[in-house]
Every structure is written in C-alpha cells, then in structure tokens.
C-alpha distance (Angstrom), angle and dihedral (degrees) to the residues before:
residue distance angle dihedral
M1 . . .
K2 3.75 . .
T3 3.79 112.3 .
S4 3.78 122.0 -131.7
I5 3.76 94.2 -149.3
P6 3.83 106.9 113.6
E7 3.72 113.2 -103.0
T8 3.78 92.7 -122.2
I9 3.88 86.2 61.9
A10 3.71 102.6 34.9
N11 3.83 94.6 48.2
S12 3.82 94.7 39.6
K13 3.83 110.1 146.4
Q14 3.75 98.3 -167.4
S15 3.84 147.1 77.8
Y16 3.80 113.3 -130.8
C17 3.81 117.0 -144.1
F18 3.79 117.0 -117.0
N19 3.82 92.4 -149.5
P20 3.84 104.2 105.0
K21 3.74 91.7 -155.5
C22 3.81 96.1 53.0
Q23 3.82 112.7 123.8
Q24 3.85 94.6 -155.9
P25 3.78 107.2 30.9
E26 3.86 97.6 165.2
N27 3.80 114.3 99.9
K28 3.75 138.0 163.9
P29 3.83 114.0 -78.1
D30 3.87 96.3 -112.9
A31 3.81 96.5 42.4
Q32 3.75 117.2 125.2
K33 3.78 100.0 -160.7
C34 3.74 130.6 28.1
L35 3.81 112.1 -98.6
S36 3.82 92.5 -144.2
C37 3.86 104.4 44.4
R38 3.86 101.8 9.8
W39 3.86 93.7 -124.6
P40 3.75 118.1 151.7
L41 3.86 109.8 -97.9
Q42 3.86 92.7 -146.6
L43 3.79 117.3 76.1
N44 3.76 112.3 -144.6
D45 3.89 87.1 -8.6
R46 3.76 85.7 -74.1
Y47 3.85 119.3 64.8
R48 3.76 122.0 67.4
A49 3.89 115.3 -168.5
V50 3.70 114.3 -137.7
R51 3.85 103.6 175.4
L52 3.80 141.0 7.3
I53 3.80 110.7 -117.0
G54 3.83 99.8 -176.5
Q55 3.81 144.6 -40.9
G56 3.79 141.5 -152.3
G57 3.82 142.2 173.7
F58 3.75 95.3 -66.2
G59 3.78 103.2 36.2
R60 3.78 147.1 -45.1
T61 3.86 140.9 -103.8
L62 3.85 123.5 -127.2
L63 3.76 135.2 -174.3
A64 3.81 109.6 -126.1
V65 3.73 144.3 175.5
D66 3.83 124.5 -124.6
E67 3.82 101.5 -133.3
S68 3.83 92.8 -178.5
Q69 3.76 89.1 75.9
L70 3.79 126.3 68.6
S71 3.82 92.6 -133.0
R72 3.80 89.0 53.4
P73 3.90 91.9 -143.8
Y74 3.80 121.7 -160.2
C75 3.78 119.0 -108.8
V76 3.85 136.7 175.1
V77 3.86 118.2 -116.6
K78 3.73 120.3 -160.2
Q79 3.73 113.1 -159.9
F80 3.78 119.5 -159.4
F81 3.86 118.3 -157.5
P82 3.79 116.1 139.2
Q83 3.91 112.7 -135.3
Q84 3.79 94.8 -167.3
Q85 3.72 131.6 62.1
G86 3.78 122.2 -117.3
N87 3.82 128.0 46.0
T88 3.85 88.8 36.7
E89 3.79 94.0 129.2
K90 3.86 92.4 46.2
A91 3.81 90.1 47.2
A92 3.74 92.5 49.7
E93 3.84 87.6 49.7
L94 3.82 91.2 52.9
F95 3.84 90.5 49.3
R96 3.77 88.1 55.4
Q97 3.76 90.6 47.8
E98 3.86 89.8 52.2
A99 3.77 86.8 56.5
H100 3.74 92.6 50.6
R101 3.88 88.9 47.9
L102 3.82 92.8 51.5
E103 3.83 90.7 47.6
A104 3.83 90.7 56.1
L105 3.81 96.9 37.7
G106 3.86 96.6 41.5
T107 3.77 88.8 78.6
H108 3.77 87.1 78.6
A109 3.79 111.9 91.5
Q110 3.80 93.0 -132.6
I111 3.76 98.9 50.9
P112 3.75 121.5 77.4
K113 3.85 113.3 -102.5
L114 3.83 122.6 -118.6
L115 3.74 105.7 -120.7
A116 3.88 102.2 177.9
F117 3.81 143.6 -8.1
F118 3.80 122.4 -167.1
E119 3.81 144.2 144.9
T120 3.81 126.9 -132.2
E121 3.83 132.7 -163.5
H122 3.79 120.9 -132.9
K123 3.78 131.2 -173.3
I124 3.75 110.2 -133.7
Q125 3.71 118.3 -160.6
Q126 3.75 118.7 -128.3
E127 3.84 127.0 -179.2
T128 3.75 115.8 -138.1
K129 3.82 131.4 179.4
R130 3.72 119.2 -143.2
E131 3.78 129.3 -177.6
I132 3.75 98.2 -77.7
E133 3.85 111.3 1.2
H134 3.72 138.3 47.5
E135 3.73 112.6 -128.3
I136 3.74 140.0 179.6
E137 3.81 116.2 -136.6
H138 3.79 128.0 -170.9
E139 3.77 124.3 -135.3
I140 3.78 120.7 -159.7
E141 3.79 114.5 -128.9
R142 3.81 123.2 -174.0
W143 3.78 116.5 -148.6
Q144 3.79 128.7 -172.3
Y145 3.77 126.1 -139.8
L146 3.77 129.6 -164.0
V147 3.73 120.3 -167.3
Q148 3.81 121.0 -157.1
E149 3.77 137.5 -176.9
F150 3.83 111.7 -95.9
V151 3.80 113.4 -126.5
D152 3.73 109.1 -140.0
G153 3.89 105.6 -145.8
R154 3.78 145.4 68.3
N155 3.77 126.8 -74.5
L156 3.90 119.9 -124.7
A157 3.80 91.8 -105.4
Q158 3.78 90.0 61.7
E159 3.77 91.9 44.6
L160 3.77 91.3 49.4
A161 3.87 90.8 52.3
E162 3.77 93.1 48.8
N163 3.86 102.9 37.8
G164 3.82 106.7 22.6
V165 3.75 130.7 -129.5
L166 3.80 124.7 -6.4
S167 3.82 125.7 -111.3
E168 3.84 123.3 -123.6
L169 3.81 88.9 -104.6
Q170 3.84 90.8 54.9
I171 3.83 92.4 45.4
R172 3.93 89.6 51.1
Q173 3.80 90.1 51.1
L174 3.83 90.1 46.3
L175 3.78 89.7 53.0
Q176 3.80 93.7 43.4
D177 3.84 90.2 53.5
I178 3.82 100.0 40.8
L179 3.79 96.2 41.2
L180 3.89 90.3 54.6
I181 3.84 87.8 51.5
L182 3.82 92.2 47.7
K183 3.82 91.9 47.6
F184 3.86 86.7 55.9
I185 3.86 97.3 47.6
H186 3.82 92.1 44.0
S187 3.81 89.2 51.3
H188 3.78 84.7 60.7
Q189 3.80 90.2 52.1
V190 3.82 92.0 -109.4
I191 3.84 126.4 136.9
H192 3.85 113.8 -159.0
R193 3.84 95.1 -155.9
D194 3.80 95.6 -172.8
I195 3.85 107.3 67.7
K196 3.87 108.2 157.3
P197 3.80 139.0 127.9
E198 3.84 93.2 -90.9
N199 3.85 89.6 58.9
I200 3.79 96.4 49.7
V201 3.89 109.2 79.7
R202 3.82 125.7 -172.2
R203 3.77 104.9 -137.6
G204 3.75 110.3 -130.3
S205 3.88 96.3 -145.0
D206 3.84 98.6 58.6
R207 3.87 103.7 4.6
K208 3.89 90.2 -119.5
L209 3.74 120.2 146.9
V210 3.84 115.7 -113.1
L211 3.75 126.2 -162.3
V212 3.85 111.2 -139.7
D213 3.84 141.6 177.8
F214 3.83 108.2 51.4
G215 3.81 90.6 175.7
A216 3.76 91.1 111.5
A217 3.78 95.6 42.2
K218 3.84 124.1 111.1
Y219 3.73 143.0 -173.8
T220 3.77 113.0 -108.2
S221 3.85 89.5 -121.6
E222 3.78 93.1 53.5
T223 3.86 128.6 94.5
T224 3.74 115.5 -131.2
L225 3.80 124.0 -108.4
G226 3.74 109.5 -98.2
K227 3.80 132.5 14.9
T228 3.84 125.6 -24.6
G229 3.74 109.6 -83.4
T230 3.81 96.4 30.5
M231 3.72 110.3 146.1
I232 3.75 118.0 -130.3
G233 3.82 119.7 -174.9
S234 3.84 135.3 40.3
A235 3.82 113.4 -43.3
A236 3.79 96.9 -137.8
Y237 3.82 94.0 54.6
T238 3.82 99.6 33.4
A239 3.77 123.0 117.6
P240 3.90 117.0 -123.2
E241 3.84 93.8 -113.9
Q242 3.80 90.8 49.5
V243 3.81 90.3 54.9
R244 3.81 85.3 58.7
G245 3.85 89.3 51.4
K246 3.84 95.2 -106.0
A247 3.71 105.3 112.2
V248 3.80 120.6 174.3
Y249 3.82 133.4 175.2
A250 3.82 91.1 -86.0
S251 3.88 86.8 59.6
D252 3.78 88.8 71.9
L253 3.77 91.9 47.7
F254 3.89 90.6 52.5
S255 3.91 88.6 51.1
L256 3.75 89.1 49.8
G257 3.86 91.6 51.4
V258 3.87 91.0 50.5
T259 3.75 89.3 48.6
C260 3.78 90.5 54.3
I261 3.81 96.4 50.7
H262 3.81 90.6 47.8
L263 3.91 89.4 54.2
L264 3.78 89.5 47.5
T265 3.84 95.4 50.5
Q266 3.81 105.9 22.4
M267 3.85 88.3 -136.7
S268 3.71 131.8 119.7
P269 3.87 114.5 -88.9
F270 3.82 86.8 -127.5
E271 3.79 88.8 62.5
L272 3.75 92.5 48.5
F273 3.79 95.2 60.5
D274 3.84 121.5 71.6
G275 3.82 105.0 -143.4
G276 3.75 92.9 -170.8
E277 3.75 92.4 55.4
N278 3.66 94.1 30.8
K279 3.78 94.5 -133.4
W280 3.87 140.6 106.4
I281 3.79 114.7 -101.5
W282 3.79 98.5 -177.4
Q283 3.80 92.8 123.2
H284 3.82 91.3 64.4
Y285 3.75 88.1 66.9
L286 3.78 97.8 54.8
K287 3.81 124.3 89.9
K288 3.84 111.0 -77.0
S289 3.73 106.8 -87.7
A290 3.75 142.6 139.5
T291 3.76 91.6 -74.3
N292 3.84 92.8 59.1
Q293 3.81 113.4 85.7
I294 3.85 120.6 -151.1
T295 3.68 109.6 -108.6
N296 3.86 135.6 -161.4
D297 3.73 91.7 -165.8
E298 3.70 103.9 129.5
S299 3.78 94.7 -161.0
I300 3.74 91.8 57.0
K301 3.78 91.0 45.0
T302 3.76 90.6 54.2
S303 3.82 91.9 45.1
Q304 3.73 89.3 52.9
K305 3.80 93.8 49.5
N306 3.76 92.7 47.5
R307 3.83 91.6 51.1
S308 3.82 97.6 42.2
K309 3.75 92.3 129.9
K310 3.82 92.4 54.7
F311 3.72 90.2 41.7
A312 3.86 88.9 60.0
K313 3.80 89.9 57.4
S314 3.74 92.2 69.0
K315 3.87 114.4 72.5
T316 3.64 97.3 158.4
Q317 3.79 126.5 128.1
I318 3.78 119.1 -164.0
S319 3.73 133.6 -169.9
E320 3.74 122.9 -111.2
Q321 3.80 90.3 -115.3
L322 3.88 91.8 58.3
A323 3.84 91.6 44.8
T324 3.74 90.8 53.5
I325 3.77 91.5 50.1
L326 3.82 93.4 49.7
N327 3.76 92.5 46.2
K328 3.79 90.4 54.2
L329 3.83 90.7 50.2
L330 3.77 88.4 52.5
E331 3.80 96.3 54.0
S332 3.81 111.7 131.5
G333 3.87 92.8 -145.7
T334 3.77 113.4 71.6
T335 3.84 90.6 -145.2
R336 3.81 91.4 59.0
R337 3.81 92.9 43.5
Y338 3.85 125.7 80.8
Q339 3.77 110.1 -80.4
S340 3.78 98.6 -153.3
A341 3.79 141.7 23.3
E342 3.77 88.3 -123.9
A343 3.92 91.2 60.3
V344 3.82 89.8 53.3
L345 3.83 92.3 48.6
K346 3.80 89.1 51.7
D347 3.83 92.5 54.6
L348 3.79 91.6 41.8
Q349 3.77 92.8 54.5
A350 3.77 94.4 42.8
K351 3.83 117.6 111.9
P352 3.89 112.8 -127.2
N353 3.85 91.4 -145.3
R354 3.80 95.7 117.5
R355 3.74 92.6 61.4
F356 3.78 92.0 46.9
K357 3.85 92.1 50.4
K358 3.80 88.9 56.8
R359 3.81 90.0 51.6
W360 3.85 91.2 50.8
L361 3.77 89.9 51.3
V362 3.86 90.3 54.1
A363 3.76 91.4 46.5
G364 3.79 92.9 49.3
A365 3.74 93.2 49.6
M366 3.82 91.5 51.5
L367 3.81 90.1 50.3
V368 3.84 95.3 50.3
G369 3.73 91.3 45.3
S370 3.81 95.1 50.3
V371 3.81 94.3 49.4
A372 3.80 94.1 45.8
G373 3.82 91.4 49.1
A374 3.82 90.0 51.8
R375 3.79 91.7 52.3
S376 3.79 94.8 49.9
L377 3.84 93.0 57.3
L378 3.77 99.0 54.0
F379 3.82 109.4 87.7
P380 3.74 138.7 16.4
V381 3.75 120.0 -111.8
A382 3.92 92.8 -113.8
Q383 3.79 92.7 63.3
M384 3.75 90.9 49.3
V385 3.79 92.0 53.9
S386 3.92 96.0 44.7
N387 3.72 98.2 48.4
P388 3.82 112.7 9.2
T389 3.82 96.7 172.5
A390 3.80 96.9 51.0
Y391 3.81 88.0 40.6
E392 3.77 93.6 56.6
A393 3.86 95.3 47.2
A394 3.78 93.8 49.2
R395 3.79 91.9 44.0
S396 3.81 93.0 53.4
Q397 3.94 90.7 48.9
Q398 3.79 95.3 49.4
A399 3.75 93.6 39.0
S400 3.77 88.9 59.6
A401 3.73 91.5 51.1
I402 3.77 97.5 46.8
G403 3.81 92.8 38.2
G404 3.73 87.5 56.7
L405 3.70 89.8 53.9
Y406 3.70 92.8 48.2
L407 3.86 91.0 47.5
N408 3.81 90.8 49.7
Q409 3.75 93.4 53.3
M410 3.75 92.9 43.4
V411 3.79 94.9 52.8
S412 3.78 89.0 51.3
S413 3.77 91.3 53.9
R414 3.82 120.6 104.8
L415 3.79 90.5 -132.2
F416 3.82 94.6 56.5
R417 3.81 93.3 43.1
S418 3.87 91.5 51.0
S419 3.81 88.7 53.0
I420 3.75 97.0 62.8
P421 3.82 134.3 64.7
K422 3.83 117.0 -85.0
L423 3.78 91.7 -128.3
W424 3.83 91.1 61.4
R425 3.82 90.5 52.9
G426 3.76 93.2 54.0
C-alpha cells in the first residue's frame, strides 16, 4: 500500500539532534551521539528524531521514531524549552495542561493519542570570568516533552492544492465529522482555537478526518498565556471575539465555517470578506446556482472580473440549506452565530421538504388558476345557451390548446420556476 508520509520524511536518512542550541543537528541515522554537540540522539533511550516540523518561542515539534518497538512507528515529539524570560513558569504549566487535555481527549478515535509525557534535566555549559581564572560552570535546565501519535495522512490544505475545491457532499461530510469532534471536546470544556485546513488530516488507513494540534487549545476556565486581548490562532480563520482574547465555543464554529468556504472556493478567507460592506461575499465565487443572487453592486462585479482566474477554480454548486448553515457559522456576532456543534448538526441533518412543499402549493395554485382563466374566455354566453352540446365540445378542445399555451408561458416564467424545487428543474 502506498504510504502518505511525504518522501522527505519516510526516506529520511538522518538522526536529528534534540539539543535546540545545536548548530549542526543533522547526523547519520545510526549515530548514538551528535557529532556537533555530543548530545545523545535517543530521547529517554527510546525516541530518535528524524526531522524538525516546526518551532516557536516556547519550544519546537519534531517527527521521531519509537525505537523501543519492533515496528518503529512514527510519533510526534513536542519539546518545551522557553527561549524568553518571563512567564516561564506559567508557560510550563500550560504545557502540562496540554498534556492533561490530550490524555483526556485522546480517547476519541479522531484525535491523536497522548503516548508519553516526561521531563528531563540537562546541564548547560556557561562560561564565566572571575577575578583571576576562567571557569566553565554548568546550569541545570529542565525541559518537558510530550509524545503524540503520528497521524499518517494528508491535511485538507494539501488535498485542496492537489485536487481542487470540495463538493457539497464532501463539505457535508467534513462538517459531520468535525462537528462531532467539536461536540466531544467542548463537552470536556476545551476550546481548540485553531481550526483550519492544515489542522484537519485525512487518515490514510480509514479516510477518517482527524483534528490535530491542540497546542493553542484551552480550558474554558483558564486564562490565556500573555496579556488580555492576545490573539491565539491563525488570523485568517479566527473569530472576531478570539482576536480580542475572548474565545468561546462558538469561536471554533466560526473557524470551521471559514475553513468550509475556503475549501469551496480555494481563495484566501481575507478575499472572501468585503471589509467595506462588512459582509462575506464567498457565494459570489461559486458556480452560478440558485444560491447566488444577481447583484448590481459594482464593487463586487469589479472584484469578480479582476479575479476571473480564481473564480474559474470553483465549480461547486451548493444548496440553499447548506449556504444558510455556513452563513450562520460566519456571523461576526456570537449571539447570531450557532451556539453549539449540536445545533449545527441538527440543521445539517434536517430535511428541507417543508419548504419545498410550500413551493409546490404555490406552483399548483398558479397552474389551476391559469387553466381556469383560459376556459372562461373562450365562448360568449349566447352560444352556450343556443347549442349547449356543441358549445361544450368546442370549449373543451380550445381550452386544451389555449391552456397549453398558458401553461408553457407560465412554466417559463421566473416566478413559477422559483416556486418549485431545484431538483425538479434539473
């Protein structure tokens, strides 16, 4: 079976040094110590790093191999080592809290499992000058490590780049999967705070969507690291209240909505929002369908013309029902937005038959009225009285012809067509 691990990872022929201060961290795959800094290349006599995934002010993330198991499975190692003074104790506490969150949330089949959490002590050499002699002192530093299950698959950003925009069916399945995960984590009083295509991975083994990267997540009772108003998350997908440092459960729902419209259009969320009008215009970049309204807005027309190439990327038609759900997810005000994942699921699973039944009633009334009107205009009353039998036969024949003409004109009218379900129209 073809693996979905990128070749640069799967075929890696190196050991990567765990020392964050090492100047030359790449080593031979079977080396025991780093040639540059002499650090052991096995963490806890078990994990061997093969590649740096990313790093920030409080640590970094590495792809590693668990050499204690015969299958040598991949895993993800998060290494906590603050590079800046101040808030270190608080940051360390938040790192421990992330481990506790993952331990609780990892019971869900679509969230990576926590495999290990431990601390290590390291002697860091520091050169000091005293009055007479030059000495080398050692300072003890404690670093924390969090080991997670590695999800073998491709994230939705990668799939979008390779395969293009998603269909309505795919968006519905995405919503179904991720909303159930959000319902689970919200029930544990956790807000993810970084929902975006890069953090949703399609697992290769069963094609299920997995929500990853809980580094930005928080308990609803926690205070965030940093000053009030500090934004945590990815700007393009972040809810307005989260930008102000006041994330709520509905903030995750907003980010999920933005993720969906990006996957439907393959355009940056910043381009899908009209700042001047203070509204989302994502529907204008879908294939023309019943959900798209004709607009006389010159700014939108100009924008569409200028982005014609990007417009061509999106060939998705979506139903009015799904468009309504997405627009409610995208509400800037939390009171107008969905309040829970369960509420979105309820609307997503609802059948739109009631609205269609009303439209059929309107169409039926128009049809009956048109035929009846045609019949009443055919013959004068005098002819009906003088020869009722001939009158009735001729009336029926001509009524059918004129009624057919009325019916043809009526079916062609915009009013009639807007009164019946789209599926009937083809």
